[in-house]
N, C-alpha and C positions, 0 to 999 in steps of 0.2 A: 503494500501499499504505499503510498504517495503521501509528500508532508499536505496537513489540510488545508483545506479553503473552505473560505465564510463563502456562504449565501448568503444576502440580507438581501430580500422581497417580501413583501405584505401579501402577495396573494399565494394561497395554500400549494393551490395544481400546480402553478409554474416552478413557484421556488422546489418542491415536490420534483419532476421533469429536469430540472439544475443539478439537485443531490442526483439523482437517478443515471443523467449525463456522466456526470464525476466519480458514482459509482462504478460503469460500464467502462472508463478510461484508467481506472483504479486510481484515483484519490478517492483519500479519507473526506467524504463534504459532511461539512456544519452548517444549519440553517439555525437563519434569526428572521423573527417577523416582527420584530419591534425595532426604533434605534435603538429604545434601555436593554436590549437584550442584547444587541447586535455590542454594544459598547459592554457589556457585560464580558459579554464572548473575546472584544480583542484587549481589554485590560488582562484575561483569563492566560491569553494563548498568544501562539506566535502563527501565523498562519502566509501558505505561502505564494494562496494571490486570497481575494476580496471582491466577487461576484460581487454588484452594491446594485443594486435599484433605489437611486437619489428619488426622496421624498419630495425636495427642490431641487431647484438651481444647484446645481454643481460646487458652486462656491456660497451657499447659503446652506449646504445639505449638515445635517448636525452629525452623520455617521464622517464626512468628510472634513468638515469642524474641529473634532474632537483627534485626528487623525495626523491632521495639519498643527494643532495642539500638542497634543500629546506622544504619535507615537510617529515622525514625520518621514520616519525611514517606509515605513511600510503604503504610504499615497501609492508607490511608484508599481505596485504589488494590484493596486485596486481597474480591477476592469468594468466597465460602465456599463447596465440595459437601459434601452430606453431610446430618445432620440441622441444622448450627447453619443450614445456608443454603441455595442451591438445589438444590433432590435428586434422588438420582440414580433412578433414569435421568434426566438434564438435558433439557431442552427447550431446544431451540436457540436457537428466539426468544428467549427469555428469559433465556437466558447475550447474545445478543444486544443486549437490553436494556438490558442492567449495564453494558456496557460502554461506554466514556469515544471522541465521536464524533473527537477529533484523528486 
């Protein structure tokens, strides 16, 4: 199993689809449905990538603000969903191609 990937997505069906894609690609996916849950998990662990569906503009998204203020080295690991990054519905191959190999 590869390093864990944190998936921050409030829609359960999409979060579960992303986690299933990660599992098939032999990544340890960890899901978070809320900003609070995501920040708690970021404080507790180190992730090889963070798949984020921003709840706001990427400049004002609470998770991105937390990362910039407290874990700036993690910002480069963020894979955005939605208009600013990987389009929804996501292409599983494109998602896996964006993940680190470690």
